[in-house]
C-alpha positions as CSV (number, residue, x, y, z in Angstrom):
1,M,-13.2,12.7,-13.5
2,K,-10.9,10.4,-11.6
3,N,-10.4,11.6,-8.5
4,F,-12.1,14.5,-5.8
5,Y,-9.5,17.2,-7.0
6,D,-11.3,16.2,-10.8
7,V,-14.5,16.7,-8.9
8,L,-13.5,20.1,-6.9
9,Q,-12.3,21.2,-10.4
10,Y,-15.5,20.5,-11.7
11,L,-17.3,22.2,-9.2
12,K,-16.0,25.2,-9.2
13,K,-18.2,25.5,-13.3
14,Y,-21.2,26.3,-10.9
15,Q,-19.0,28.7,-8.7
16,V,-19.0,26.0,-5.9
17,Y,-15.1,26.8,-4.1
18,I,-14.9,23.8,-1.4
19,H,-12.2,24.3,1.3
20,V,-13.1,23.8,5.3
21,G,-9.9,22.3,6.8
22,K,-9.9,18.7,6.9
23,R,-10.0,16.6,3.1
24,L,-12.7,14.6,4.9
25,W,-14.9,17.6,5.8
26,D,-14.0,19.1,2.8
27,I,-15.5,15.6,1.2
28,E,-17.7,15.6,3.4
29,M,-19.0,19.4,1.4
30,A,-18.8,18.2,-1.9
31,A,-21.2,15.6,-1.2
32,L,-23.8,17.9,0.1
33,E,-22.9,21.0,-2.7
34,V,-23.3,17.3,-5.2
35,D,-26.7,16.7,-3.4
36,N,-28.0,20.8,-3.8
37,L,-26.8,20.6,-7.2
38,R,-28.8,17.4,-8.4
39,K,-31.8,18.5,-6.4
40,A,-31.9,21.6,-8.4
41,D,-31.6,19.9,-11.8
42,V,-28.0,21.4,-12.8
43,L,-26.6,17.7,-13.0
44,S,-27.0,15.2,-15.3
45,K,-28.1,11.7,-13.6
46,D,-24.3,9.9,-14.8
47,D,-22.3,12.9,-13.7
48,Y,-24.5,12.9,-10.0
49,E,-23.6,9.4,-10.0
50,N,-19.7,9.4,-11.0
51,I,-19.1,12.3,-8.5
52,K,-20.9,9.9,-5.4
53,L,-19.1,7.0,-6.9
54,I,-15.9,9.1,-6.4
55,L,-16.9,10.7,-3.3
56,A,-17.4,7.5,-1.7
57,R,-14.6,6.1,-2.3
58,E,-12.5,8.8,-1.4
59,H,-14.2,8.9,1.9
60,K,-13.8,5.6,2.4
61,L,-9.9,6.4,2.0
62,E,-9.3,8.8,4.3
63,E,-11.2,7.1,6.7
64,Q,-8.9,4.5,6.9
65,H,-5.7,6.6,6.2
66,P,-6.2,10.4,7.1
67,T,-4.3,12.9,5.7
68,D,-4.7,15.8,7.9
């Protein structure tokens, strides 16, 4: 996984579909869902850490340069 789109595609494997309306909100919702999947012991530690780094980067970029 390299970007937010890849994360969204990965989450679809677990029947998690995210579209709130704003990209920033989608990123935040994805972070919550990833936390829940990790707590449920569905995601591996490596996948979890990788996804959280991607989401943090995308969140920072979106705050600097909003696309919505």
